C-alpha positions in Angstrom: -95.5 72.1 66.1 -92.1 71.0 64.6 -91.5 72.7 61.2 -89.3 70.5 59.1 -86.2 71.9 57.4 -85.9 72.3 53.7 -83.2 69.9 53.4 -81.5 72.0 50.9 -78.9 73.1 53.4 -76.3 69.9 54.1 -76.2 70.9 57.8 -80.1 70.7 58.1 -80.0 67.0 56.6 -77.2 65.8 58.7 -77.2 62.3 60.3 -77.4 63.8 63.6 -80.7 65.9 63.2 -82.2 62.9 61.5 -81.3 60.6 64.4 -82.7 63.2 67.0 -86.0 63.4 65.2 -86.1 59.4 65.1 -85.4 59.2 68.8 -87.9 62.0 69.4 -90.8 60.5 67.5 -90.3 57.0 67.7 -93.1 55.9 70.0 -95.6 57.7 68.3 -97.9 58.8 65.5 -96.6 62.0 63.9 -98.9 64.0 61.6 -97.1 66.1 58.8 -99.5 68.8 57.9 -99.0 71.0 54.9 -101.0 73.6 53.1 -99.7 74.5 49.5 -97.0 72.8 47.5 -95.9 75.3 45.0 -93.0 77.2 43.1 -95.5 80.2 42.7 -97.4 80.3 46.0 -100.2 82.8 46.7 -99.7 86.3 48.6 -101.7 84.4 51.5 -99.4 81.4 51.5 -96.3 83.2 51.3 -97.1 85.7 54.0 -98.3 83.0 56.4 -95.4 80.6 55.4 -97.9 78.0 54.1 -95.7 76.9 51.2 -93.3 74.3 50.5 -91.6 74.2 47.1 -92.2 70.9 45.1 -88.6 69.9 45.3 -88.3 70.6 48.9 -91.6 68.6 49.4 -90.3 65.6 47.5 -87.1 65.4 49.8 -89.3 66.0 52.9 -91.6 62.9 51.8 -88.6 60.7 51.2 -87.2 61.4 54.4 -90.5 60.6 56.2 -91.0 57.4 54.1 -87.4 56.3 55.1 -88.1 57.0 58.7 -91.6 56.2 59.5 -94.2 53.8 58.8 -96.5 56.0 56.7 -100.3 55.2 57.1 -103.5 56.3 55.9 -106.7 57.3 57.4 -108.2 53.9 58.1 -105.2 52.9 59.9 -105.2 56.1 62.0 -108.7 55.8 62.7 -108.5 52.1 63.6 -105.2 52.2 65.4 -103.5 49.7 63.2 -99.9 50.6 62.7 -96.4 50.4 64.3 -94.6 53.3 65.6 -92.9 55.4 64.5 -95.6 56.2 62.3 -96.6 59.0 60.0 -99.8 60.3 58.6 -99.3 63.2 55.8 -102.3 65.9 55.6 -102.9 69.0 53.7 -105.3 71.7 54.9 -107.6 74.0 52.5 -107.1 72.0 49.4 -104.8 74.7 47.4 -104.3 73.8 43.7 -100.5 73.1 44.3 -101.6 69.9 46.5 -103.4 68.4 43.6 -100.9 69.7 40.9 -97.6 69.0 42.7 -97.8 67.2 45.8 -100.1 64.4 44.9 -98.1 63.3 41.8 -95.0 63.1 44.4 -97.0 61.0 46.7 -98.4 58.6 44.1 -94.9 58.2 42.7 -93.7 57.4 46.4 -96.8 55.2 47.1 -97.5 57.5 50.1 -101.2 57.7 51.4 -102.5 61.2 52.6 -105.6 63.0 53.4 -106.7 66.5 52.2 -109.2 68.7 54.1 -110.9 70.8 51.8 -112.1 74.4 53.0 -115.6 74.3 51.3 -116.5 78.1 51.7 -114.5 79.2 48.6 -116.0 76.2 46.6 -119.5 77.3 47.8 -119.0 81.0 47.0 -118.7 82.0 50.5 -116.1 84.2 51.9 -112.9 82.3 53.5 -112.4 83.1 57.2 -109.0 82.7 57.0 -108.5 84.8 54.1 -110.6 87.6 55.6 -108.3 87.5 58.8 -105.2 87.7 56.7 -106.6 90.8 54.7 -107.8 92.3 58.2 -104.3 91.7 59.6 -102.9 93.8 56.7 -105.3 96.5 57.3 -104.6 96.7 61.1 -101.2 95.2 61.7 -101.0 97.0 65.0 -103.9 94.7 66.3 -101.8 91.6 66.0 -98.9 92.6 68.0 -98.2 89.5 70.3 -101.7 88.5 69.9 -103.2 85.4 68.2 -105.4 85.8 65.1 -108.5 84.9 67.5 -107.4 87.7 69.9 -106.9 90.3 67.5 -110.0 89.7 65.3 -112.6 91.9 67.1 -116.3 92.6 67.0 -115.7 94.7 63.9 -113.9 92.3 62.2 -116.4 89.5 62.9 -119.4 91.9 61.8 -117.5 92.7 58.6 -116.9 89.2 57.9 -120.4 87.9 58.4 -121.8 90.8 56.2 -119.4 89.8 53.3 -118.9 93.1 52.1 -115.2 93.4 51.2 -116.0 96.4 49.5 -116.9 98.2 52.6 -113.4 98.1 54.1 -113.5 101.5 55.7 -116.0 100.0 58.2 -113.1 98.1 59.9 -110.6 100.9 60.0 
């Protein structure tokens, strides 16, 4: 995964960086995946570095627009695009995507796709949120391990029962 610089630093925005990126990505489809776009991210988004501020997002989108053919889902699925191509996506459907990112994308006429996590909408427990909470409770289990490796049977039993008030069962 390549993380875009925030472009508030002139060095990060240099022509050299842009030139290298264009050469590396010139013959492929690049998916730019975002989570939240907000000046006031949730603790979850802040803790896991899942947020981009709207002004930074707008700079990134303009850079993407100037350096790629930005395509929508139907073009990606049909393979009907020239390279370098970019596809802008969002995971989890955070409010900041709808409040901040989509107006910027509409202004720039950039297609995108939002993958909505239906668990919170349906009133179910959000697995990623549960894992983040578990990580705060037992940080020692996460040293040099992925979330999948660190979340043991106690975590999954607790998550599946949906009993956040029974926190003591995972300590």
